[in-house]
C-alpha positions as CSV (number, residue, x, y, z in Angstrom):
1,M,8.3,8.8,15.8
2,V,11.4,6.5,15.6
3,A,13.6,6.6,12.6
4,D,15.0,3.4,11.3
5,A,17.1,3.5,8.1
6,E,15.3,6.6,7.0
7,L,11.9,4.9,7.3
8,L,9.8,6.6,10.1
9,V,7.2,4.6,11.9
10,E,4.2,5.9,14.0
11,V,1.3,4.0,15.5
12,S,-1.8,5.8,16.6
13,A,-5.5,4.8,17.0
14,A,-5.0,1.4,15.4
15,V,-3.2,2.8,12.3
16,A,0.6,2.4,11.5
17,T,2.1,5.2,9.4
18,V,5.4,4.5,7.6
19,V,7.0,7.6,6.3
20,I,9.7,7.5,3.5
21,R,12.3,10.1,4.3
22,N,15.5,10.9,2.2
23,P,15.5,14.7,2.0
24,D,18.6,15.1,-0.1
25,R,17.2,12.8,-2.9
26,R,13.3,13.6,-2.8
27,N,12.7,10.6,-0.6
28,A,14.4,8.1,-3.0
29,M,14.6,4.6,-1.5
30,T,18.2,3.5,-0.8
31,L,19.2,-0.2,-0.6
32,A,19.0,0.1,3.2
33,M,15.4,1.4,3.0
34,W,14.4,-1.3,0.7
35,R,15.8,-3.9,3.0
36,Q,14.2,-2.5,6.1
37,L,10.6,-2.2,4.7
38,P,9.9,-5.8,5.0
39,V,11.3,-6.0,8.4
40,L,9.1,-3.1,9.6
41,L,6.1,-4.7,7.9
42,D,6.6,-8.1,9.6
43,H,6.6,-6.3,13.0
44,L,3.6,-4.3,12.1
45,E,1.6,-7.2,10.8
46,A,2.3,-9.2,14.0
47,E,1.1,-6.2,16.2
48,P,-2.4,-6.9,17.2
49,G,-3.1,-3.2,17.9
50,V,-2.4,-2.3,14.2
51,R,-5.5,-2.7,11.9
52,A,-4.4,-0.7,9.0
53,L,-1.2,0.9,7.4
54,V,-0.6,4.2,5.7
55,L,2.6,4.6,3.5
56,T,3.6,8.2,2.7
57,G,6.5,10.4,2.1
58,A,8.1,13.2,4.1
59,D,8.0,16.9,3.3
60,G,5.4,17.0,0.6
61,T,6.9,14.3,-1.8
62,F,5.9,10.6,-1.7
63,C,8.9,9.0,-3.3
64,A,11.1,9.9,-6.3
65,G,12.1,6.4,-7.0
66,A,15.0,4.1,-6.3
67,D,18.3,5.8,-5.3
68,L,20.3,5.3,-8.6
69,S,23.6,5.2,-6.8
70,D,22.5,1.6,-5.8
71,L,21.8,0.7,-9.6
72,D,24.5,-1.8,-9.9
73,E,23.2,-4.0,-7.3
74,L,19.6,-3.6,-8.3
75,L,20.4,-4.6,-11.9
76,S,22.4,-7.6,-10.8
77,T,19.5,-9.2,-9.2
78,G,16.6,-8.5,-11.4
79,D,13.2,-9.9,-10.3
80,A,15.1,-11.0,-7.0
81,S,16.1,-7.5,-6.0
82,V,15.4,-6.1,-2.6
83,A,13.0,-3.5,-4.3
84,V,10.8,-6.4,-5.6
85,A,11.1,-8.2,-2.3
86,A,9.8,-5.0,-0.5
87,E,7.0,-4.5,-3.0
88,E,5.9,-8.1,-2.7
89,R,5.9,-7.9,1.0
90,L,3.9,-4.8,1.0
91,A,1.4,-6.2,-1.4
92,A,1.1,-9.3,0.8
93,F,0.6,-7.3,4.0
94,A,-2.4,-8.8,5.8
95,K,-4.1,-5.6,6.8
96,P,-5.3,-2.8,4.6
97,T,-2.7,-0.5,3.2
98,V,-3.2,3.1,1.9
99,A,-0.7,5.2,0.0
100,A,-1.2,8.8,0.9
101,I,0.5,10.7,-2.1
102,R,1.9,14.2,-2.4
103,G,4.2,15.4,-5.0
104,A,6.5,13.0,-7.0
105,C,5.5,9.4,-7.0
106,V,7.9,8.1,-9.6
107,G,9.6,4.7,-10.3
108,G,10.3,2.8,-7.1
109,G,7.7,5.2,-5.3
110,C,4.9,4.3,-7.9
111,Q,5.9,0.7,-7.5
112,L,5.3,1.0,-3.7
113,A,2.0,3.0,-4.2
114,V,0.7,0.4,-6.7
115,A,1.5,-2.4,-4.1
116,C,-0.9,-0.8,-1.6
117,D,-4.6,-1.5,-1.6
118,L,-5.7,2.1,-2.0
119,R,-4.1,5.2,-3.1
120,I,-5.4,8.7,-2.1
121,A,-3.6,11.7,-3.8
122,A,-3.3,15.4,-3.2
123,D,-3.9,17.5,-6.4
124,D,-0.2,18.2,-6.7
125,A,0.8,14.5,-7.2
126,R,2.7,13.4,-10.2
127,F,3.3,9.8,-11.4
128,G,5.8,8.2,-13.7
129,V,7.5,5.0,-14.5
130,P,10.8,5.9,-16.0
131,P,12.8,2.7,-17.0
132,A,12.6,3.5,-20.8
133,R,14.6,6.7,-20.0
134,L,17.3,4.5,-18.3
135,G,17.4,1.6,-20.5
136,L,16.0,-0.7,-17.8
137,V,13.6,-3.6,-17.9
138,Y,10.9,-3.1,-15.2
139,P,10.6,-6.1,-13.0
140,A,8.1,-8.6,-14.3
141,P,6.1,-8.9,-11.0
142,T,5.9,-5.0,-10.8
143,T,4.9,-4.7,-14.6
144,R,2.1,-7.2,-14.1
145,R,0.8,-5.5,-10.9
146,L,0.7,-2.2,-12.7
147,A,-1.1,-3.7,-15.7
148,R,-3.7,-5.4,-13.4
149,L,-4.3,-2.1,-11.8
150,V,-4.7,0.4,-14.7
151,G,-5.1,-2.0,-17.7
152,P,-2.6,-3.1,-20.4
153,A,-2.9,0.1,-22.6
154,A,-2.4,2.5,-19.8
155,A,0.5,0.4,-18.3
156,K,2.1,0.3,-21.8
157,H,1.7,4.1,-22.2
158,L,3.4,4.8,-18.8
159,L,6.2,2.2,-19.6
160,F,6.8,3.2,-23.2
161,T,7.0,6.9,-22.7
162,S,8.3,7.3,-19.3
163,E,6.2,10.5,-19.2
164,L,5.0,12.0,-16.0
165,V,1.2,12.1,-15.8
166,D,-0.7,14.5,-13.7
167,V,-3.2,13.4,-11.0
168,E,-6.3,13.9,-13.2
169,R,-4.9,11.3,-15.7
170,A,-3.9,9.1,-12.9
171,L,-7.5,9.2,-11.5
172,R,-8.9,8.5,-14.9
173,I,-6.8,5.3,-15.6
174,G,-7.4,4.0,-12.1
175,L,-3.9,4.6,-10.7
176,V,-5.3,6.6,-7.8
177,D,-8.7,6.2,-6.2
178,E,-9.3,9.8,-4.9
179,V,-7.9,13.2,-5.5
180,L,-8.3,16.2,-3.2
181,P,-6.6,19.4,-2.2
182,G,-3.4,18.9,-0.4
183,V,-4.7,20.6,2.7
184,D,-7.4,18.0,3.1
185,L,-5.2,15.0,2.4
186,A,-4.3,14.1,6.0
187,A,-7.9,14.7,7.3
188,R,-9.2,12.3,4.6
189,I,-6.6,9.6,5.3
190,D,-7.6,9.9,9.0
191,R,-11.3,9.5,8.2
192,L,-10.7,6.7,5.8
193,T,-8.5,4.6,8.1
194,A,-10.8,5.2,11.0
195,T,-13.7,3.8,9.1
196,I,-11.6,0.7,8.0
197,T,-10.4,0.0,11.6
198,E,-14.1,0.2,12.8
199,R,-15.4,-2.3,10.4
200,S,-15.4,-6.0,11.0
201,Q,-11.7,-7.1,10.6
202,L,-13.0,-10.6,9.6
203,T,-14.6,-9.1,6.6
204,V,-11.7,-6.8,5.8
205,A,-9.2,-9.6,6.0
206,A,-11.1,-12.1,4.0
207,A,-12.0,-9.6,1.3
208,K,-8.3,-8.7,0.9
209,E,-7.2,-12.3,0.4
210,I,-10.0,-13.2,-1.9
211,I,-9.7,-10.0,-4.1
212,D,-5.8,-10.5,-4.2
213,G,-6.3,-14.1,-5.4
214,R,-4.4,-15.7,-2.5
215,V,-7.1,-18.2,-1.5
216,D,-8.2,-21.7,-2.5
217,D,-11.5,-23.5,-1.9
218,D,-10.2,-24.7,1.5
219,R,-9.3,-21.2,2.6
220,V,-12.6,-19.8,1.5
221,A,-14.4,-22.5,3.6
222,W,-12.2,-21.6,6.5
223,W,-13.3,-17.9,6.3
224,Y,-17.0,-19.0,6.2
225,G,-16.2,-21.1,9.3
226,Q,-14.9,-18.0,11.0
227,V,-18.1,-16.2,10.2
228,R,-20.1,-18.9,11.9
229,A,-17.6,-19.3,14.9
230,S,-17.0,-15.6,15.6
231,G,-20.4,-14.2,16.1
232,E,-19.4,-11.2,13.8
233,A,-22.5,-11.4,11.8
234,R,-24.9,-11.8,14.6
235,E,-23.3,-8.7,16.3
236,G,-23.5,-6.7,13.0
237,V,-27.2,-7.6,12.5
238,T,-28.1,-7.0,16.1
239,A,-26.4,-3.6,16.0
240,F,-28.2,-2.7,12.8
241,H,-31.6,-3.5,14.4
242,E,-30.7,-1.7,17.6
243,R,-29.4,1.3,15.6
244,R,-26.1,1.4,17.3
245,P,-22.5,1.0,16.2
246,P,-21.5,-2.7,16.1
247,H,-18.8,-3.9,18.4
248,F,-16.7,-6.3,16.3
249,A,-14.4,-8.4,18.3
250,W,-12.8,-10.9,15.9
251,T,-9.0,-10.9,15.8
252,P,-6.9,-13.3,13.6
253,P,-6.3,-16.7,15.3
254,P,-2.6,-17.5,15.8
255,G,-1.1,-19.1,12.8
256,R,-4.0,-18.3,10.6
């Protein structure tokens, strides 16, 4: 692992893992960390050997939010803050992203988790969105993303009350996708990302773009053209009939 502005990065078996580490503040994100995250994501997205990304926290805590010592700068920029920029970059990451959550996932930590494609939580995870305790207006892009994920009523409950919710409630409202004992979290993340990286990356990339609403008719037609030109579907069907694992070879063309 190589540390950079308290974000740790490891790449193994086509999966990049970014670890949030700030032990004195329960992995709260400093301004330097918010600024560094998009840089790391740019690098990892351009790396052809990376097919999926895991975001997690060090030492049993996901992230306790933004470091409030940087509050004045975060307040002065509102929706243009470095935190929103990092969240938007994570949400736009072209490859599948998974938040592996233990312990506190609060404020800016919840913001980052919601920006991931999937959220897998240990049974000790706790979630909260605390701006009402601090007299803050949650950024508009962040608020809308939360409401799309959990629905308007659940988003309002989280924002109006600033209450911490346990992992069972988080699962019930759709804030997390799976819950399992903490001792099993790492193995589940490994299995999940291994499955994703073995699938057709053409299918995965197109599905992510379409679900996230980042395509127009021309882009959809481009994806269908990739299916015809790549041979992915032929390989998948042939492998199915031959009862063997498929060998998908599609990679994103330059400048796609």
